[in-house]
N, C-alpha and C positions, 0 to 999 in steps of 0.2 A: 469391484469392490471398491469403496471410500468410505471414507471418513466422515461423521457429521457431530460435533462435540457444539453443545449449546450450554448457555453459562445466563446466571440472572443477576451477576453481577455489572458493575457498571464498571470496569475496568480491566475484567479477567484476561482478556487479550489485547490488551492494550500496553504488549513489552513485546524484543526480542529474546529475552529471557529466559527461565525455567515457568515454563506454565503446567497445571495442577488439575486434578480432575478428582472427585470424589471416587475411589474405590467402587461403591456399592451403585455408582450411576452408571458404571461399564458396561456396555451390552444391553442397553437399556432400548428396547423397539428394536432391535438387530434384526438380521434377514436370516435365512439359512446358513449363506456364504464364513457367516464369522462360529459356526457352532463347535470347529477345532479350536479356537482361541477362545485365551481364559487368563485373567491376572495370575492367576495362582502357576502357569505354567509361563513363566519371562521371556522362552524361545520362542514361545506364539508368538509373541508382543511384534517381535517383529514384524513378521508378514503385515502390520499396518503401517513400517517406515515405508517411506518416499512410495504410496500413494496418494492419488488424490482426496482432499480433506476442505472441508469447509470448519471455517470456528464464525461461531454467531450468535447474536443473544437475543434471550426469552423475549418475546414481544413489550412486558410490560417493565427492559430495564430502560435507568435511568441514561445511561452508557450516550455518549453525545454521539458515539456509533454506530448506533443500534441499525439504524441505516442500511449499515456496510455489511458485508459480510465476509471474511477474510479466503481467500485459499492459497494454498500450498502444501507441503509436506510434513508429514513428523518425523524429526528423529529421536536417537537418544530414548527410545521409553523405557521409563524402568516404575518398577514399585517401589515405594519408600513410605511403609509406616500403610498406613490407610488410602493413603492416598497415588495415584499415579500420574510421574512427571515427566516431562516431554518439551522439547523444544520446537519451534514452530521455523519455518523457514515458507515466508511470503513468493506467491510470484501472482498474485494479482488480487481484486478483490470486484465483486458483484454486488448490484444493489442487493437489497433484502426482496425489494418487487419483483427481481430475477429470478429469483429461490420461489417466491411463493409461486409465482408463475409458474415453475417446473415442477412443484415441491409432487405432484400426482407420480410425475414420471421419474422423480426423485426416489421415490417410497417412503416419503413424509409425510404422514397425520399430520391434520390440524390442531392435534394439541398438544404434538410435538415444538408447537414452537412456543408453546408456554413453560416448559418444564427442562430443569437444568439434565444434561444428562449425556451420553457418549454410546451413539450407534454407529452401528458398520452395517451398512446396504450394499446389495447385491448390485451386480453390473457395472453402468459410471455414470460418469455426467455425459449428458446429452450434448450432440456436439453444437445444434442450437445454439444450446445453452454458452456454451466455451466462447460460442461467439459474440456474448454478450460480455465478456469478462474486461473488465480496467485492465492491463497492464500496470505493475508496482515499480516504483522508480526511488534509485536512494536523492538524486537532485535533477529539477528542470528548470530549465532554464529558458526564461523570459528577454527577449532583446531587441531593439530594431533593427531593419534590414540594414540600415547603415553600417552597423558595427557585426556585419557579421564576418569580417575577414578574422577580427580579432575572437569572440567569439569562436567560432569555427577551429579556431586551434587551440582554443581552452576545451573545448569537445573531444577533440581527438587526444589531447595528453590524458583526459580524467576516462577515456575510454580503456586505456592503455593499462588500466589499472582494476578491470573488470568492474567498475562504477557503473551502475543502469542508470541512465542518464536521459532524459527527455531530449533530443534537438531533433527541429525537423525534419534535417535534411536525413536523418536516419532513421523517421518514420513515415517514410513515403509510401511505402505498399503497405502500412498499417490505416494511415490517413485516405486512403484513396476511396471513394465513393460517400463519406462522413461525413455528417452535418458539423461543419468545423467548429460553429460558436458551440453547439450543446456536448460535443467532445472536447474542448477548449476550457471551458467549465468544469467540467471533469479533471482533466490532468491538473491545471490548476489551484482545484478547489479540494481534488482529494487522493491524488496517484501518486505526489512524492513524499518525500521524509523531509526533503529542503527545495526552498523555490530560492533561485542567486539568480536576483532582477540584475540586467546590467543597465544604470541608469545614464540616460545623456537628455541633448535636449531634444534628437528623433526620437527616444523613447516615449515621450509625453504627448508628442502630437498625432501618434501615429493609435488607428482605431481598433486595431488587434491589440499590440499592447496596453490598451486602456482597459480591452477586454480583459484579458491576461490579469490584468493589474486587480482588478475588481473581483476576479475568483479569489485571488491568492492573498487579496484582503479579507475576504469576507472568511477562509479557512483561519485564520493570524486571527478575528476577532475571536473566534471560537474557542481556541485552545490557549491554554498557557505558555505551553512549551514555543521553542524559536521554533519558526517556518519559513518568511521572508529576510536572507541573505544579503542586504544589499552592495552591488558595487558599483563604485561610480568611474564616467570617464570625465565629469567635470560637476558642476553645483548647481544643476537643476535641480528645482524643487520640484517633487513628486507630491500630488493631492493623497493623502493617507500613509503615507509613511511621515512620523515623527521625526524633527533635527535631533531628535538625542537616542534616536537609534544607530548603533554603532556601522559604520560601514566600513568596507577597506576600497583605497584610492587605487584606481586602477593607472593612474598617472605614469609610474615610476615600475610597474610590475609588465614582466614577459607574461605571455599563455601561460607557459609551463612553471611559472612562481604564481600565478596565483591557481592554475592547478592546483599546486602543488596546499594553497590555503584549504581548496576546499576537501580535498583527501583528510586534509587533518580536523576538518570540522566531521568527518566523517566517522572519524576511528582509524583512518587508513592509515600506514608508516608506510 
């Protein structure tokens, strides 16, 4: 059993706070396993928590993320007035095209992509589809190999605080066999809450960091929220990064001290 929640709004799923769904849309297009679940029976809603959940937008939504489907688990589901309110813990994202590819196996009819509703489907998400999941990260690191010794210590520090971090040495098994150009574009353009860019003379010279930077800048140009967090080893100019963007100087900061800045940015004490 798994949940599929579809919204016609532009920003409905762009929050980590309380989310809402009109109660009259609850269980539309649901399967037989949902028969015992009712908004009139709050205890039954518990069975929908911590199971696989997809959050997506209607096909006609103007959301900048209409092409993405958030994957994770619901918790704290409650009925408040005429709405169901809940929280969502994201585990990753699927491209919308992936969900459409597996629609028949998921039990999604084509018209469901065009209507706001909460469906409870039988069975589960196919393993072939799970293989296409893009993990979500609190922060992704972009750096030159020459600066790895410092960056590695920063990564190790923030990892002890349960921060979900993309640091290449932690991803070797996941990266194995992938087209790195395609995968890194997904990571730096779509998968992180923030991108920490470790700027140095070596950083601007490297082919891979140039690729990562272009993907991160593409994301930053589309969103009004902060995304790229520059951290400087030196004063090297970086194409695309305006001099007015505030940065953190690493010249006088140990890896642990800089790691604390990252934690503070993430709201972790």
